[in-house]
C-alpha positions as CSV (number, residue, x, y, z in Angstrom):
1,M,139.6,13.7,-82.8
2,N,142.0,10.8,-80.6
3,A,142.1,9.8,-77.5
4,F,145.7,11.2,-76.8
5,N,147.7,14.1,-78.4
6,K,150.8,13.7,-75.9
7,I,152.2,11.4,-73.8
8,L,154.6,11.6,-71.0
9,V,157.2,8.6,-69.8
10,A,158.9,9.7,-66.6
11,Y,161.9,7.5,-67.3
12,D,164.7,6.7,-65.0
13,G,166.5,3.6,-67.1
14,S,165.3,0.8,-64.9
15,A,163.0,-2.4,-66.4
16,H,159.8,-0.8,-64.8
17,S,160.1,2.4,-66.9
18,E,161.3,0.1,-69.7
19,H,157.7,-1.5,-69.6
20,A,156.0,1.7,-68.8
21,L,157.6,3.6,-72.2
22,E,156.7,0.4,-74.1
23,L,153.1,0.2,-73.0
24,A,153.3,4.4,-74.2
25,I,154.9,3.6,-77.7
26,K,151.9,1.1,-78.1
27,I,149.5,4.0,-76.8
28,A,150.8,6.3,-79.0
29,A,150.9,4.2,-81.9
30,C,147.1,3.6,-82.0
31,S,146.6,8.0,-81.5
32,E,149.1,8.9,-83.7
33,A,150.2,11.0,-80.5
34,A,153.7,12.2,-79.5
35,I,155.9,10.5,-76.8
36,G,157.7,13.4,-74.4
37,L,160.0,11.3,-72.0
38,V,160.9,13.3,-68.0
39,Y,164.0,12.8,-65.8
40,A,164.4,13.2,-63.3
41,Y,166.7,13.1,-60.8
42,D,168.0,14.6,-56.9
43,K,169.6,18.2,-56.4
44,I,173.1,17.2,-55.3
45,P,173.7,18.4,-51.8
46,A,175.9,22.0,-51.8
47,F,177.7,20.7,-48.4
48,L,179.6,18.6,-50.9
49,G,181.2,21.8,-52.0
50,E,183.9,22.9,-54.6
51,P,185.7,21.1,-56.7
52,D,183.3,18.2,-56.1
53,Y,180.1,20.1,-55.6
54,E,180.8,21.0,-59.3
55,T,182.3,18.5,-61.0
56,L,178.9,15.5,-59.6
57,T,177.0,17.8,-60.5
58,S,178.0,18.1,-64.1
59,R,178.2,14.0,-64.0
60,T,174.7,13.4,-63.1
61,A,173.3,16.0,-65.0
62,L,175.4,14.3,-68.5
63,K,174.3,11.1,-67.5
64,A,171.1,11.6,-67.2
65,Q,171.1,13.6,-70.4
66,E,172.2,10.8,-71.9
67,L,170.2,8.4,-71.0
68,I,167.2,10.4,-72.5
69,N,169.0,11.3,-75.6
70,E,169.5,7.4,-76.6
71,V,165.7,6.7,-75.3
72,A,165.0,9.5,-77.6
73,A,166.8,8.2,-80.8
74,R,166.0,4.4,-79.8
75,L,162.3,5.3,-80.2
76,A,163.2,8.3,-83.3
77,A,164.7,5.3,-85.1
78,R,160.9,3.7,-84.5
79,G,158.7,6.1,-86.5
80,V,158.0,7.8,-82.5
81,V,158.1,12.3,-82.6
82,V,159.8,12.3,-78.4
83,A,160.7,14.7,-76.7
84,T,162.4,15.1,-74.1
85,N,163.4,16.6,-70.1
86,V,166.3,15.9,-67.8
87,L,165.7,18.1,-64.3
88,Q,166.9,17.9,-61.4
89,G,165.0,17.7,-58.2
90,P,161.8,15.7,-56.5
91,A,160.5,13.3,-59.6
92,A,156.7,14.5,-58.5
93,E,157.9,17.6,-59.0
94,A,159.1,17.8,-62.0
95,I,156.6,14.5,-63.6
96,L,153.6,17.5,-62.9
97,H,155.7,20.4,-63.9
98,V,156.7,18.8,-67.5
99,A,152.9,17.5,-67.7
100,E,151.4,21.1,-66.6
101,A,153.9,23.5,-68.7
102,E,153.9,21.4,-72.1
103,Q,150.6,19.8,-71.9
104,Y,150.9,16.5,-71.7
105,D,147.5,14.6,-71.7
106,L,148.5,11.4,-70.4
107,I,151.7,10.3,-68.0
108,V,152.6,6.9,-68.2
109,M,154.8,5.8,-65.8
110,G,156.8,2.1,-63.8
111,S,155.6,1.4,-60.4
112,R,158.9,1.2,-59.4
113,G,162.4,2.4,-60.0
114,L,166.0,1.1,-59.9
115,S,167.0,0.1,-56.3
116,D,165.1,-1.5,-53.9
117,W,165.3,2.4,-51.7
118,Q,164.2,4.2,-55.2
119,G,161.8,1.5,-55.2
120,A,160.2,2.3,-52.2
121,L,160.6,6.3,-53.8
122,L,159.4,5.5,-56.8
123,G,156.0,3.9,-54.8
124,S,155.8,7.6,-53.7
125,I,156.3,9.4,-56.6
126,S,153.3,7.6,-58.3
127,H,151.4,7.9,-55.7
128,R,152.0,11.5,-55.4
129,V,151.4,12.6,-59.2
130,L,148.7,9.7,-59.6
131,H,146.2,12.4,-56.7
132,Q,147.9,15.3,-58.2
133,A,148.1,14.6,-61.2
134,R,145.6,17.3,-63.6
135,V,145.5,14.1,-66.8
136,P,145.3,11.0,-66.9
137,V,148.6,8.4,-64.4
138,L,148.1,5.1,-65.6
139,I,151.4,2.7,-63.8
140,V,153.2,0.4,-64.9
141,R,154.4,-3.0,-63.3
């Protein structure tokens, strides 16, 4: 019996999420696990009005999907079985939702995000995921 069958990686393109991904790949190789990638982006404020709201929402979703697709292709080229999720909304909720809905048995995530401001938020995100997840959570520095 493998220790882990499905590993979920919270990925945002930051160096910390890249380190988390590399560690998840090593763990997956040891247990022949599949890797899932989840990217959550903030909801665009509706007060922007049309057409700016729709344009910015579409552009943000497309950029997120392109990033995840690039990473998924990189993993597939290394022989890793990979699934992707791009969700709009709070990151912690997205990570927890995907982990439970798709029955992941390990969550791996970085300790910080893309910027100092996002890093402070991701600290809160990793803390929330760590305390609310029903499966083990590995926080990578």
